[in-house]
DOTORGU-608870 format. One record per residue (C-alpha): residue number from 1; residue in one letter; x, y, z. Coordinates in steps of 0.2 Angstrom, whole numbers, padded with zeros to 4 digits, m for minus. Example, Ala and Ser with C-alpha at 12.3 -4.5 7.8 and 13.67 -1.06 7.14 Angstrom:
<rs>
k, r, u, v, w
1, A, 0062, m0022, 0039
2, S, 0068, m0005, 0036
</rs>
This chain:
<rs>
k, r, u, v, w
1, X, 0159, 0150, 0070
2, X, 0144, 0154, 0082
3, X, 0132, 0145, 0070
4, X, 0144, 0130, 0070
5, X, 0145, 0130, 0089
6, X, 0127, 0131, 0091
7, X, 0123, 0117, 0079
8, X, 0137, 0106, 0088
9, X, 0128, 0109, 0105
10, X, 0111, 0106, 0099
11, X, 0116, 0089, 0092
12, X, 0126, 0084, 0107
13, X, 0123, 0068, 0118
14, X, 0116, 0080, 0132
15, X, 0104, 0088, 0120
16, X, 0087, 0090, 0131
17, X, 0076, 0090, 0115
18, X, 0065, 0075, 0114
19, X, 0066, 0063, 0097
20, X, 0050, 0073, 0093
21, X, 0057, 0091, 0094
22, X, 0075, 0091, 0092
23, X, 0084, 0095, 0075
24, X, 0081, 0082, 0062
25, X, 0069, 0074, 0074
26, X, 0052, 0066, 0070
27, X, 0043, 0083, 0071
28, X, 0055, 0090, 0058
29, X, 0055, 0075, 0046
30, X, 0037, 0074, 0046
31, X, 0035, 0093, 0042
32, X, 0046, 0090, 0026
33, X, 0040, 0073, 0023
34, X, 0021, 0073, 0025
35, X, 0018, 0083, 0009
36, X, 0030, 0071, 0000
37, X, 0020, 0056, 0007
38, X, 0004, 0064, 0001
39, X, 0011, 0066, m0016
40, X, 0017, 0049, m0018
41, X, 0002, 0042, m0010
42, X, m0007, 0051, m0024
43, X, 0003, 0040, m0036
44, X, m0003, 0025, m0027
45, X, m0021, 0031, m0027
46, X, m0020, 0035, m0046
47, X, m0013, 0018, m0050
48, X, m0026, 0010, m0038
49, X, m0041, 0019, m0046
50, X, m0034, 0016, m0064
51, X, m0032, m0002, m0062
52, X, m0049, m0003, m0052
53, X, m0058, 0006, m0067
54, X, m0049, m0007, m0080
55, X, m0054, m0022, m0069
56, X, m0072, m0017, m0069
57, X, m0070, m0013, m0088
58, X, m0063, m0030, m0091
59, X, m0051, m0042, m0080
60, X, m0039, m0044, m0097
61, X, m0036, m0025, m0096
62, X, m0031, m0025, m0079
63, X, m0020, m0040, m0081
64, X, m0012, m0031, m0096
65, X, m0010, m0015, m0086
66, X, 0002, m0022, m0075
67, X, 0016, m0029, m0086
68, X, 0015, m0015, m0098
69, X, 0015, m0003, m0084
70, X, 0030, m0010, m0076
71, X, 0040, m0011, m0093
72, X, 0036, 0007, m0096
73, X, 0042, 0012, m0078
74, X, 0057, 0001, m0080
75, X, 0063, 0011, m0095
76, X, 0059, 0027, m0084
77, X, 0069, 0021, m0069
78, X, 0087, 0026, m0074
79, X, 0081, 0044, m0080
80, X, 0071, 0047, m0066
81, X, 0083, 0039, m0054
82, X, 0096, 0051, m0061
83, X, 0084, 0067, m0061
84, X, 0077, 0064, m0044
85, X, 0095, 0063, m0037
86, X, 0096, 0081, m0041
87, X, 0086, 0082, m0023
88, X, 0103, 0077, m0014
89, X, 0113, 0090, m0024
90, X, 0100, 0104, m0020
91, X, 0100, 0099, m0001
92, X, 0119, 0100, 0000
93, X, 0121, 0115, m0009
94, X, 0107, 0123, 0002
95, X, 0115, 0116, 0018
96, X, 0132, 0123, 0013
97, X, 0124, 0141, 0009
98, X, 0127, 0141, m0009
99, X, 0110, 0144, m0017
100, X, 0117, 0151, m0032
101, X, 0123, 0134, m0039
102, X, 0105, 0126, m0036
103, X, 0098, 0134, m0052
104, X, 0113, 0126, m0062
105, X, 0108, 0109, m0055
106, X, 0090, 0110, m0060
107, X, 0094, 0117, m0076
108, X, 0104, 0104, m0082
109, X, 0091, 0091, m0075
110, X, 0078, 0098, m0086
111, X, 0089, 0099, m0101
112, X, 0093, 0080, m0098
113, X, 0073, 0077, m0097
114, X, 0070, 0087, m0113
115, X, 0082, 0076, m0123
116, X, 0074, 0061, m0117
117, X, 0057, 0067, m0123
118, X, 0060, 0061, m0142
119, X, 0071, 0045, m0136
120, X, 0056, 0037, m0128
121, X, 0047, 0038, m0145
122, X, 0060, 0026, m0151
123, X, 0053, 0012, m0140
124, X, 0035, 0012, m0148
125, X, 0039, 0000, m0163
126, X, 0047, m0012, m0150
127, X, 0032, m0015, m0139
128, X, 0025, m0028, m0150
129, X, 0041, m0039, m0150
130, X, 0043, m0036, m0132
131, X, 0026, m0042, m0126
132, X, 0026, m0056, m0139
133, X, 0043, m0064, m0132
134, X, 0035, m0064, m0114
135, X, 0022, m0076, m0121
136, X, 0007, m0070, m0113
137, X, m0012, m0074, m0120
138, X, m0014, m0065, m0137
139, X, m0028, m0055, m0131
140, X, m0018, m0048, m0116
141, X, m0004, m0045, m0128
142, X, m0015, m0033, m0139
143, X, m0019, m0023, m0123
144, X, m0001, m0023, m0116
145, X, 0006, m0015, m0132
146, X, m0007, m0001, m0134
147, X, m0005, 0003, m0116
148, X, 0014, 0005, m0117
149, X, 0014, 0013, m0133
150, X, 0003, 0027, m0127
151, X, 0012, 0029, m0111
152, X, 0028, 0033, m0121
153, X, 0020, 0050, m0126
154, X, 0021, 0055, m0107
155, X, 0038, 0046, m0102
156, X, 0050, 0062, m0105
157, X, 0037, 0072, m0096
158, X, 0040, 0062, m0080
159, X, 0058, 0064, m0081
160, X, 0057, 0083, m0083
161, X, 0045, 0085, m0070
162, X, 0055, 0073, m0059
163, X, 0070, 0086, m0060
164, X, 0060, 0102, m0057
165, X, 0053, 0096, m0042
166, X, 0070, 0094, m0035
167, X, 0072, 0113, m0033
168, X, 0057, 0113, m0021
169, X, 0060, 0096, m0012
170, X, 0079, 0097, m0010
171, X, 0076, 0115, 0000
172, X, 0062, 0107, 0011
173, X, 0048, 0116, 0002
174, X, 0037, 0101, m0001
175, X, 0020, 0109, 0001
176, X, 0021, 0116, m0017
177, X, 0025, 0098, m0024
178, X, 0012, 0091, m0015
179, X, m0002, 0102, m0023
180, X, 0006, 0099, m0040
181, X, 0006, 0079, m0038
182, X, m0012, 0079, m0030
183, X, m0018, 0090, m0044
184, X, m0010, 0077, m0057
185, X, m0018, 0063, m0048
186, X, m0036, 0071, m0048
187, X, m0035, 0075, m0067
188, X, m0030, 0058, m0069
189, X, m0044, 0050, m0059
190, X, m0057, 0061, m0068
191, X, m0051, 0058, m0085
192, X, m0050, 0039, m0082
193, X, m0068, 0040, m0076
194, X, m0073, 0049, m0092
195, X, m0061, 0039, m0104
196, X, m0061, 0021, m0098
197, X, m0080, 0019, m0098
198, X, m0083, 0026, m0115
199, X, m0090, 0044, m0110
200, X, m0079, 0052, m0122
201, X, m0081, 0040, m0137
202, X, m0077, 0022, m0140
203, X, m0060, 0027, m0148
204, X, m0054, 0032, m0130
205, X, m0063, 0018, m0121
206, X, m0054, 0003, m0111
207, X, m0035, 0003, m0108
208, X, m0033, 0017, m0122
209, X, m0041, 0029, m0111
210, X, m0032, 0025, m0095
211, X, m0015, 0027, m0104
212, X, m0021, 0044, m0112
213, X, m0026, 0050, m0095
214, X, m0009, 0046, m0086
215, X, 0000, 0054, m0102
216, X, m0010, 0070, m0099
217, X, m0008, 0070, m0081
218, X, 0011, 0069, m0083
219, X, 0012, 0084, m0095
220, X, 0001, 0094, m0083
221, X, 0015, 0092, m0069
222, X, 0028, 0100, m0081
223, X, 0017, 0114, m0085
224, X, 0012, 0117, m0066
225, X, 0031, 0116, m0061
226, X, 0036, 0129, m0075
227, X, 0024, 0141, m0068
228, X, 0030, 0140, m0050
229, X, 0048, 0141, m0056
230, X, 0046, 0156, m0067
231, X, 0046, 0169, m0051
232, X, 0062, 0163, m0043
233, X, 0069, 0161, m0061
234, X, 0066, 0180, m0063
235, X, 0073, 0184, m0046
236, X, 0090, 0178, m0049
237, X, 0095, 0172, m0032
238, X, 0096, 0154, m0037
239, X, 0105, 0156, m0055
240, X, 0091, 0147, m0064
241, X, 0094, 0157, m0079
242, X, 0112, 0162, m0077
243, X, 0123, 0151, m0086
244, X, 0138, 0160, m0079
245, X, 0137, 0153, m0062
246, X, 0139, 0136, m0068
247, X, 0151, 0126, m0057
248, X, 0166, 0118, m0067
249, X, 0164, 0099, m0066
250, X, 0145, 0100, m0060
251, X, 0138, 0091, m0075
252, X, 0151, 0077, m0073
253, X, 0146, 0075, m0055
254, X, 0128, 0074, m0058
255, X, 0130, 0060, m0070
256, X, 0142, 0051, m0059
257, X, 0132, 0051, m0044
258, X, 0115, 0052, m0052
259, X, 0119, 0038, m0065
260, X, 0124, 0026, m0050
261, X, 0107, 0031, m0042
262, X, 0097, 0028, m0057
263, X, 0106, 0011, m0062
264, X, 0101, 0005, m0045
265, X, 0083, 0010, m0047
266, X, 0083, 0002, m0064
267, X, 0091, m0014, m0057
268, X, 0078, m0016, m0043
269, X, 0063, m0012, m0053
270, X, 0069, m0022, m0068
271, X, 0071, m0036, m0059
272, X, 0054, m0035, m0051
273, X, 0047, m0032, m0069
274, X, 0054, m0048, m0074
275, X, 0046, m0058, m0060
276, X, 0029, m0050, m0065
277, X, 0032, m0056, m0082
278, X, 0034, m0074, m0075
279, X, 0018, m0072, m0065
280, X, 0009, m0068, m0082
281, X, 0014, m0086, m0088
282, X, 0004, m0094, m0075
283, X, m0013, m0089, m0081
284, X, m0026, m0075, m0080
285, X, m0031, m0079, m0061
286, X, m0013, m0079, m0055
287, X, m0008, m0063, m0064
288, X, m0024, m0054, m0059
289, X, m0022, m0059, m0041
290, X, m0003, m0054, m0041
291, X, m0008, m0037, m0049
292, X, m0020, m0034, m0035
293, X, m0007, m0039, m0021
294, X, 0006, m0027, m0030
295, X, m0007, m0013, m0031
296, X, m0011, m0016, m0013
297, X, 0007, m0015, m0007
298, X, 0009, 0001, m0016
299, X, m0003, 0008, m0003
300, X, 0012, 0006, 0010
301, X, 0027, 0007, m0003
302, X, 0023, 0023, m0012
303, X, 0021, 0033, 0003
304, X, 0038, 0027, 0009
305, X, 0045, 0034, m0006
306, X, 0040, 0052, 0000
307, X, 0046, 0048, 0018
308, X, 0063, 0042, 0009
309, X, 0064, 0058, 0000
310, X, 0061, 0068, 0016
311, X, 0076, 0058, 0025
312, X, 0087, 0061, 0010
313, X, 0084, 0079, 0010
314, X, 0088, 0081, 0029
315, X, 0103, 0069, 0027
316, X, 0109, 0080, 0012
317, X, 0108, 0095, 0021
318, X, 0116, 0091, 0037
319, X, 0130, 0083, 0026
320, X, 0131, 0100, 0017
321, X, 0133, 0108, 0035
322, X, 0145, 0095, 0039
323, X, 0135, 0088, 0053
324, X, 0133, 0069, 0051
325, X, 0127, 0066, 0068
326, X, 0110, 0076, 0064
327, X, 0110, 0066, 0048
328, X, 0109, 0050, 0058
329, X, 0096, 0058, 0069
330, X, 0086, 0060, 0054
331, X, 0088, 0042, 0048
332, X, 0082, 0036, 0067
333, X, 0068, 0048, 0065
334, X, 0063, 0040, 0048
335, X, 0065, 0023, 0055
336, X, 0053, 0025, 0069
337, X, 0039, 0032, 0056
338, X, 0042, 0019, 0043
339, X, 0040, 0004, 0055
340, X, 0024, 0011, 0062
341, X, 0016, 0014, 0046
342, X, 0022, m0002, 0038
343, X, 0019, m0012, 0053
344, X, 0002, m0006, 0054
345, X, m0002, m0008, 0037
346, X, 0005, m0025, 0036
347, X, m0007, m0031, 0050
348, X, m0022, m0025, 0040
349, X, m0017, m0035, 0026
350, X, m0015, m0050, 0036
351, X, m0031, m0047, 0047
352, X, m0043, m0039, 0036
353, X, m0038, m0043, 0018
354, X, m0055, m0041, 0011
355, X, m0056, m0024, 0015
356, X, m0043, m0020, 0001
357, X, m0051, m0031, m0010
358, X, m0070, m0025, m0009
359, X, m0068, m0011, m0022
360, X, m0062, m0023, m0035
361, X, m0076, m0035, m0031
362, X, m0089, m0023, m0034
363, X, m0085, m0024, m0053
364, X, m0088, m0043, m0054
365, X, m0100, m0056, m0051
366, X, m0096, m0064, m0033
367, X, m0094, m0082, m0041
368, X, m0083, m0075, m0054
369, X, m0072, m0065, m0041
370, X, m0070, m0079, m0028
371, X, m0056, m0088, m0036
372, X, m0046, m0072, m0037
373, X, m0051, m0067, m0020
374, X, m0044, m0084, m0013
375, X, m0028, m0082, m0021
376, X, m0027, m0063, m0018
377, X, m0029, m0065, 0001
378, X, m0015, m0079, 0001
379, X, m0003, m0066, m0008
380, X, m0007, m0053, 0005
381, X, 0001, m0063, 0018
382, X, 0017, m0062, 0009
383, X, 0013, m0043, 0007
384, X, 0010, m0042, 0025
385, X, 0028, m0048, 0028
386, X, 0036, m0040, 0013
387, X, 0030, m0022, 0016
388, X, 0039, m0019, 0033
389, X, 0056, m0025, 0026
390, X, 0053, m0014, 0010
391, X, 0051, 0001, 0022
392, X, 0067, m0002, 0032
393, X, 0076, m0004, 0015
394, X, 0069, 0013, 0010
395, X, 0075, 0022, 0025
396, X, 0094, 0015, 0024
397, X, 0094, 0018, 0005
398, X, 0088, 0035, 0007
399, X, 0101, 0039, 0020
400, X, 0115, 0033, 0009
401, X, 0108, 0042, m0006
402, X, 0106, 0058, 0003
403, X, 0125, 0056, 0009
404, X, 0131, 0051, m0008
405, X, 0135, 0034, m0005
406, X, 0127, 0028, m0022
407, X, 0140, 0017, m0028
408, X, 0140, 0005, m0013
409, X, 0120, 0004, m0017
410, X, 0122, 0002, m0036
411, X, 0135, m0013, m0032
412, X, 0122, m0020, m0021
413, X, 0109, m0019, m0033
414, X, 0119, m0027, m0046
415, X, 0124, m0042, m0035
416, X, 0106, m0045, m0029
417, X, 0098, m0042, m0045
418, X, 0109, m0055, m0054
419, X, 0105, m0068, m0040
420, X, 0087, m0064, m0042
421, X, 0086, m0064, m0061
422, X, 0097, m0082, m0060
423, X, 0083, m0090, m0049
424, X, 0070, m0084, m0061
425, X, 0079, m0092, m0075
426, X, 0081, m0108, m0065
427, X, 0061, m0108, m0062
428, X, 0060, m0106, m0082
429, X, 0072, m0119, m0088
430, X, 0066, m0133, m0074
431, X, 0047, m0128, m0078
432, X, 0043, m0126, m0060
433, X, 0035, m0109, m0060
434, X, 0023, m0106, m0046
435, X, 0015, m0091, m0039
436, X, 0020, m0094, m0021
437, X, 0038, m0099, m0025
438, X, 0040, m0083, m0034
439, X, 0033, m0072, m0019
440, X, 0045, m0082, m0008
441, X, 0060, m0077, m0018
442, X, 0055, m0058, m0020
443, X, 0052, m0057, m0001
444, X, 0069, m0064, 0003
445, X, 0077, m0053, m0011
446, X, 0070, m0037, m0001
447, X, 0075, m0044, 0017
448, X, 0093, m0046, 0011
449, X, 0093, m0030, 0003
450, X, 0086, m0021, 0019
451, X, 0100, m0031, 0029
452, X, 0114, m0027, 0018
453, X, 0110, m0008, 0018
454, X, 0108, m0006, 0036
455, X, 0124, m0015, 0038
456, X, 0132, m0001, 0028
457, X, 0123, 0012, 0038
458, X, 0130, 0006, 0054
459, X, 0149, 0005, 0047
460, X, 0147, 0024, 0046
461, X, 0157, 0026, 0030
462, X, 0144, 0036, 0023
463, X, 0147, 0050, 0035
464, X, 0163, 0055, 0025
465, X, 0153, 0056, 0009
466, X, 0147, 0072, m0001
467, X, 0142, 0075, m0019
468, X, 0145, 0094, m0020
469, X, 0162, 0102, m0024
470, X, 0170, 0107, m0007
471, X, 0176, 0124, m0014
</rs>
């Protein structure tokens, strides 16, 4: 009772704490989110360096890496979206003071990921058919198929490691996750440098080596998280090895809420992947420039994923505490951080685009790169605008997910993805595919998503949601 009174008082309108120091304020959110931002920034850096090395090796390799990588990630979206949503379960159980259920949540997530490992092998023979249907240049298709098939061997590891990491992120213990993710990034970059340029043999050269390096880095994370989980598993506090503590109906709730979250991620990423395939039909220059723009945008978007996880963790914890007012404070704190970061990055994309293209330009003759450079700078004007609304969308979606309002998010994803897909098919049927038009449509899509999710936030319906059994 005393704890409840203290919490109510500390979140009251007369609270003397500043936005920086109050509970769920900017300081607490940054304490949880900065390691996650560093972790997700390492993903962005891995992708950036990976494609930069491939660009130096050959523009065809880089052009093939985006659609193949996007298709691979699209197939990962549903299971990773489900596994990552365990973060909300862990946060709410932690906030409700029921740590014994956290182990059961993680255990079920790891079991789900283990089942996915062999299932991804079934996609390997379908790769040639998938990329043939897209209609890219034959030399690019060969590289796309090879890249996708090798990545399939590490797909299941991505799901398992996503589930394992929620044990730490959901409880706000994000520093360990940061070290694992950065270690994976460093391993990937080192192996890329050795493999892509043939230092370990011609059979690993080029796009083959890039895919092998990525696969190895995914399995590294599984091993690292297994080692980190061993001590708490033996301690018994969280019930990681105690099947008798499993709460009735837990698996059903995990799949009900996690599936909605995973399906929403699948819809959004799958729709974006479809548009990258359309870009590939406009020629190598348009595809390469769009790939560069997407990679550079990742420098803004991917860290926002880490911030979003931090927001969802605090929101979930406070919903578990039955204190939605503090959960709202976490949202506003996240909004301030997101707008400052994304706004600053957008300005640099607009004012100094050559800064972001300089590393790629080093790998080509200036005359060869000039056409790609001009189109890339044009596309970065879109990215400067796009990235701010993308960040706004991440903040709103993270709040709704942290509370458990995932069915609304899924419904919005279905409606808007269908609209975007319809526009894409219209472009195809009319034969009017243009790179600027595609980027206008994608930017409009993100703006509408952000507006819709923020309207839902202001209705306050998320305050009555939760994902855990009230018992």
